[in-house]
C-alpha positions in Angstrom: 102.6 67.9 90.7 103.6 66.6 87.3 102.3 63.1 87.6 98.6 63.7 88.4 96.0 63.0 85.8 96.2 65.6 83.2 93.2 67.8 82.3 92.9 70.6 79.8 93.6 71.2 76.2 95.9 73.1 74.0 92.7 74.6 72.5 92.3 77.0 75.4 92.1 80.4 74.0 88.6 81.3 75.2 87.2 84.0 77.4 84.1 84.5 79.6 82.1 87.6 79.8 79.9 88.1 82.8 77.7 91.2 83.2 74.8 92.3 85.3 71.4 92.8 83.8 71.8 95.7 81.5 69.5 98.5 80.5 70.3 98.7 76.7 68.4 101.9 76.3 71.1 104.5 76.7 72.5 103.2 80.0 76.1 104.4 80.8 78.8 101.9 80.1 80.1 99.8 83.1 83.7 99.4 84.3 85.4 96.1 83.5 87.7 93.7 85.4 89.7 91.3 83.2 90.9 88.5 85.4 94.0 86.5 84.7 94.2 83.2 86.6 97.1 82.0 88.5 98.8 78.5 88.5 102.5 79.1 88.1 102.2 79.6 84.4 101.6 75.8 84.4 98.0 75.0 85.7 94.8 76.8 86.1 91.8 78.0 83.9 89.4 80.8 83.3 86.5 78.4 84.4 83.9 79.4 86.9 85.1 76.9 89.5 87.6 79.5 90.9 86.3 82.6 89.3 82.6 82.8 90.1 81.5 86.2 88.9 78.5 86.7 91.3 79.9 89.1 93.9 81.8 91.2 91.3 78.8 91.5 88.9 76.5 92.4 91.8 78.5 95.6 92.1 77.8 96.6 88.6 81.2 95.7 87.2 81.7 93.4 84.1 84.0 90.6 84.8 86.0 88.9 81.9 88.1 85.8 82.6 90.6 84.7 80.0 92.5 81.6 79.1 96.1 81.5 77.8 98.6 78.9 76.8 100.5 77.4 79.8 103.8 75.4 80.4 106.0 74.8 77.4 103.0 75.6 75.0 102.9 79.1 76.3 106.5 79.9 77.5 109.1 77.6 75.6 111.9 80.0 74.8 115.0 79.2 72.7 116.4 82.6 72.9 116.3 83.1 69.1 113.9 85.0 66.9 111.3 82.6 65.4 108.5 80.4 66.6 109.7 79.8 70.1 111.2 83.2 71.2 109.0 83.1 74.5 106.0 84.5 76.2 103.4 83.2 73.9 101.1 82.9 76.9 101.4 86.6 77.6 100.7 87.4 74.0 97.6 85.4 74.3 96.6 87.6 77.1 97.3 90.7 75.0 95.1 89.2 72.3 92.3 88.9 74.9 92.8 92.5 76.0 92.6 93.6 72.4 89.4 91.7 72.0 88.0 93.5 75.2 88.9 96.9 73.6 87.1 95.9 70.4 84.0 94.2 71.8 83.3 94.9 75.4 81.0 97.8 74.5 78.6 95.3 73.0 78.3 93.7 76.5 77.8 97.0 78.2 81.4 97.6 79.1 83.5 100.8 78.9 86.8 100.1 77.0 88.2 103.1 78.6 87.8 101.6 82.1 89.4 98.3 82.0 91.3 97.0 85.1 93.5 93.9 84.7 93.6 91.8 87.8 95.3 88.5 88.6 96.6 86.4 91.5 99.9 84.5 91.7 101.0 83.9 88.1 98.1 86.1 87.2 99.5 88.8 89.4 102.9 88.5 87.9 101.3 88.7 84.4 99.5 91.9 85.4 102.9 93.3 86.5 104.5 92.3 83.3 101.7 93.9 81.2 102.6 97.1 83.2 106.1 96.9 81.8 105.3 95.8 78.2 105.0 98.2 75.3 102.7 95.6 73.7 100.2 96.1 76.4 100.1 100.0 76.3 96.7 101.5 76.1 94.8 98.2 76.7 94.0 98.9 80.4 93.5 101.8 82.8 94.3 100.3 86.1 95.9 97.1 87.5 95.5 94.8 90.5 98.3 92.4 91.4 97.6 89.8 94.2 100.6 87.7 95.5 102.6 87.9 92.4 105.1 90.3 90.8 107.3 89.9 87.8 110.5 89.6 89.9 109.4 86.7 92.1 111.9 83.9 91.5 109.2 81.6 90.0 107.9 84.3 87.7 110.8 84.9 85.4 113.9 82.9 84.0 117.1 83.6 82.2 117.5 79.9 81.5 114.9 79.4 78.8 117.2 78.0 76.1 118.9 75.5 78.3 115.6 74.3 79.7 114.1 73.9 76.2 117.1 71.8 75.0 117.1 69.8 78.2 113.4 68.9 77.8 114.2 67.9 74.2 117.2 65.7 75.3 115.1 63.9 77.8 112.6 63.1 75.1 115.2 61.8 72.7 116.4 64.9 70.8 120.0 65.3 69.8 121.7 68.4 68.5 121.9 72.1 69.3 119.8 73.7 66.4 116.8 75.5 67.7 114.7 75.1 64.6 115.1 71.3 64.7 114.4 71.2 68.4 111.2 73.0 67.9 110.2 70.7 65.0 111.0 67.7 67.1 108.9 68.9 70.1 106.0 69.6 67.8 106.1 65.9 66.8 105.7 64.8 70.6 102.2 64.2 72.0 101.2 67.0 74.2 100.6 64.8 77.3 104.2 63.5 76.9 105.6 66.9 76.9 103.7 68.0 80.0 104.8 64.9 81.9 108.4 65.4 80.9 108.4 69.2 81.7 110.1 68.8 85.1 113.1 67.3 83.3 113.9 70.7 81.9 115.5 71.3 85.3 119.0 69.9 86.2 119.2 67.5 89.0 121.0 70.2 91.1 118.4 72.9 90.3 115.6 70.6 91.3 116.8 70.9 95.0 116.3 74.7 94.9 113.6 75.2 92.2 111.2 72.4 93.6 110.4 74.8 96.4 111.1 78.4 95.4 110.6 78.3 91.7 109.0 74.9 90.8 107.9 75.9 87.2 110.4 75.4 84.4 108.6 77.3 81.7 107.8 80.8 82.6 108.3 84.5 81.2 111.6 85.4 79.9 113.4 88.2 77.8 112.9 87.6 74.1 115.5 87.9 71.4 113.9 89.6 68.4 115.2 90.4 65.0 112.6 93.2 64.6 110.1 91.3 62.5 107.9 90.5 65.5 107.3 92.8 68.4 108.6 91.3 71.6 106.5 91.3 74.7 109.4 91.7 76.9 113.0 92.8 75.8 114.5 93.7 79.0 114.9 92.1 82.5 111.9 93.1 84.8 114.1 94.3 87.6 115.9 96.7 85.2 112.5 98.0 84.0 111.5 98.6 87.5 114.6 100.3 88.6 114.4 102.6 85.5 110.7 103.4 86.1 109.7 101.9 82.8 106.2 100.9 83.7 102.6 101.8 83.7 102.1 104.8 86.2 98.3 104.7 86.5 96.2 103.4 89.4 97.9 100.2 90.9 96.7 98.1 93.8 98.9 95.2 95.1 99.3 92.9 98.0 100.4 89.7 99.6 99.0 87.3 102.2 100.8 86.9 105.5 101.5 83.1 105.2 102.2 82.7 101.5 104.5 79.8 102.2 101.9 77.5 103.8 100.5 76.3 100.4 103.8 75.4 98.8 105.1 73.4 101.8 101.8 71.5 102.1 101.9 70.8 98.5 105.5 69.5 98.6 105.5 67.7 101.9 101.9 66.7 102.2 99.8 66.9 105.2 102.0 64.5 107.2 103.5 66.9 109.8 106.0 64.4 111.0 107.4 63.9 107.6 107.5 67.6 107.1 109.4 68.1 110.2 112.0 65.5 109.3 112.8 67.4 106.2 112.7 70.8 107.9 116.3 71.5 108.6 117.8 69.7 105.6 115.9 71.9 103.2 117.2 75.3 104.5 120.5 75.2 102.6 118.6 74.3 99.4 116.6 77.5 99.8 119.5 79.8 99.7 118.9 82.2 96.7 121.0 81.4 93.6 121.9 85.1 93.3 123.5 84.9 96.7 125.3 81.7 96.2 125.3 79.9 92.8 127.4 77.0 93.8 125.5 74.3 95.7 127.2 72.9 98.8 129.8 75.6 99.0 131.0 77.1 102.2 129.3 80.4 101.2 125.9 78.6 100.9 126.4 77.0 104.3 127.1 80.3 105.9 124.1 81.9 104.4 121.9 79.0 105.4 123.2 79.3 108.9 122.2 83.0 109.0 118.7 82.1 107.7 118.3 79.4 110.2 119.3 81.7 113.1 117.0 84.5 111.9 114.0 82.6 111.2 114.3 79.6 113.6 116.7 81.0 116.3 118.6 77.8 115.7 115.9 75.7 117.3 115.4 72.2 116.1 112.3 71.6 113.8 109.1 71.3 115.8 105.3 72.1 115.6 106.1 75.3 117.5 108.4 76.7 114.8 106.9 75.3 111.7 105.3 78.6 111.0 108.7 80.1 110.9 109.6 77.8 108.0 106.4 79.0 106.3 107.6 82.5 106.6 111.0 81.7 105.2 109.6 80.1 102.1 106.9 82.7 101.7 109.5 85.6 101.9 111.7 83.9 99.3 108.9 83.0 96.9 106.6 86.1 97.2 107.1 88.8 99.9 110.8 89.9 99.4 110.3 90.3 95.6 107.0 92.1 96.3 108.8 94.4 98.7 111.5 95.3 96.2 108.9 95.9 93.5 106.8 98.2 95.7 109.9 100.2 96.7 110.5 100.8 92.9 106.8 101.7 92.3 106.7 104.2 95.2 109.6 106.1 93.7 107.3 107.0 90.8 103.7 106.5 91.9 101.5 105.9 94.9 100.2 102.2 94.9 97.6 100.9 97.2 99.3 98.1 99.1 97.6 95.5 101.3 98.4 92.5 103.5 95.7 89.9 103.8 95.8 87.9 107.1 92.2 87.2 107.7 91.1 83.7 108.8 87.6 82.4 108.1 85.5 79.9 106.3 86.2 81.4 102.8 90.1 81.0 103.1 90.3 78.7 99.9 93.6 76.8 100.2 94.1 76.9 103.9 90.8 75.2 104.4 91.3 72.6 101.4 94.7 71.8 102.8 93.4 71.3 106.3 95.8 73.8 107.7 93.3 75.6 109.9 95.5 75.1 112.9 98.2 77.4 111.5 97.8 81.1 112.0 97.5 83.4 109.1 96.3 83.4 105.5 97.7 81.0 103.0 98.6 81.7 99.4 95.4 82.5 97.4 93.2 82.5 100.5 91.9 86.0 99.6 90.1 84.6 96.5 87.3 83.2 98.4 86.4 86.6 99.5 86.3 87.9 96.0 84.8 85.1 93.9 82.0 82.5 94.3 83.4 79.0 94.7 81.4 75.8 94.9 84.2 74.2 97.0 83.6 76.7 99.8 80.9 76.5 102.4 78.0 79.0 103.0 78.1 81.4 105.9 75.3 83.2 107.6 74.8 86.8 106.5 75.6 88.0 110.0 78.9 86.2 110.3 82.3 88.0 110.4 83.4 86.1 107.3 80.4 87.1 105.3 80.9 90.7 106.3 84.6 90.5 105.4 83.8 89.2 102.0 81.4 92.1 101.3 84.2 94.5 102.4 86.8 92.9 100.1 84.5 92.9 97.2 83.7 96.6 97.7 87.4 97.5 97.9 88.2 95.7 94.7 85.3 96.8 92.7 85.6 100.4 93.9 89.2 100.3 92.6 87.9 99.0 89.2 85.3 101.9 89.2 87.3 104.8 90.5 91.0 103.8 90.6 90.6 104.2 94.4 89.5 101.4 96.7 87.9 103.9 99.2 86.8 107.0 97.3 85.4 110.0 99.3 82.0 109.6 97.8 81.6 106.0 99.1 79.4 106.4 102.2 79.0 102.7 102.8 82.3 102.3 104.5 84.4 104.0 107.1 87.6 102.6 105.7 90.1 105.0 104.3 93.0 103.3 102.5 96.0 105.5 102.5 98.2 105.0 99.4 101.9 104.3 99.8 104.6 106.9 99.0 108.3 107.0 98.7 108.5 109.3 101.7 106.3 107.1 103.8 105.4 103.6 102.7 102.2 102.1 104.2 99.8 99.3 103.7 96.3 98.3 104.7 96.1 95.3 106.9 93.1 93.2 106.1 92.7 91.0 109.1 90.2 90.6 111.9 90.4 94.3 112.1 91.2 96.5 109.1 93.7 99.3 109.7 96.4 101.4 107.8 99.9 100.5 108.9 103.0 102.6 108.3 106.2 101.1 107.0 106.5 97.9 105.0 105.1 94.5 105.3 107.1 92.1 107.5 109.7 94.9 107.8 112.3 93.0 110.0 112.4 90.1 107.7 112.7 92.3 104.6 115.6 94.2 106.2 117.3 90.9 106.9 117.3 90.1 103.2 118.2 93.7 102.3 121.3 93.2 104.6 122.1 89.7 103.0 122.2 91.3 99.6 124.2 94.3 100.7 126.8 92.0 102.1 126.9 90.1 98.8 127.3 93.4 96.8 130.0 94.5 99.1 131.9 91.4 98.7 131.6 91.6 94.9 132.9 95.2 94.9 136.0 94.2 96.8 136.9 91.4 94.2 
């Protein structure tokens, strides 16, 4: 992923505003969706290629797509006050949200009805804005798709070591942060990007290449008070303490999140994927369960993972989907589950699971994984945004109808803070919000239905049990 031809520019702080045709003579102001793109805080853009506004704008919602600095340009952190204390990319997003507050009324938008929405790293960004004092008052509701702040790829406590490791691999010697920053500023941008994977240690690459493959991501900032930090506390602590935005919140995941990452890493060659199948499992053991690679403890946990997900069967086409579930749970779904449990203690979020399969499933179709059941990471985007890479579909097709339903749910939420308001007579769907006393979610599949409980409950309880055992062992020491 780091050796492809590079496209993009450091000069990236632009935004796009799309609005329906407006009646400028006294028309009421329209609600606004500010979309934050995904890409692991490393790739992606606000361009129309993946953010086509047509369907959103048709529902009388203004769409704003924003750019922000990525990779080390946006997230280099030396864990000291100064020029690289971290989260510059998130502060770029704050600047865009402030611009919207100042200017969106000139485009027919209502600054009091701004929904921030994002997918993957964009979803994690939304979740972080919900926790940051810097973002207070800049939005009125939030949508997070397939990304929360406590996913393993969305946050790091290792910013300083990664920054210095990057410098060392480019020729820097020393331990002074100011000198490191000055050195990195002298290195051509393309060289920095191509060397970014060297910020990982050799041992870390074995784990992070699958579960958290992005070295420069959000982190806690060390501030001397002269500059307001975006994030001054670990996100899991903020969630547990209820220190987050309590307004309308919609969030969800796709049921085969892990499909994209495995295809990206192993390629489309199934035989090659299957050869690496079993050997990868120990390398997926979460570092907060076993920090020592190759240890007896790691092997025991890997054995439990192999038994639970694969029933100890050898790798084959038949159980490849189980490996997708394992990686998807580690990367996305277990963190999402923990986050939603915290939110439900204080609020009533609208939770969904997207499992629909059709011609607009973006990455599943691009990757050629149409033989695998379920919805891949980012597949829902084709049902929300117009994309040239997707085929057309007849207006009477199920996929076309599903796209209309999805757009209506999302834009209703932007308008009303409720995806299925009582005054909407165009649909018979009634999305029940989740509560601490009864968690629930809307299943967006071939049929659409409310389900009680949590998404992938048996698998989530497996991980709960693994962490409870680890906590019990620590308490005995």
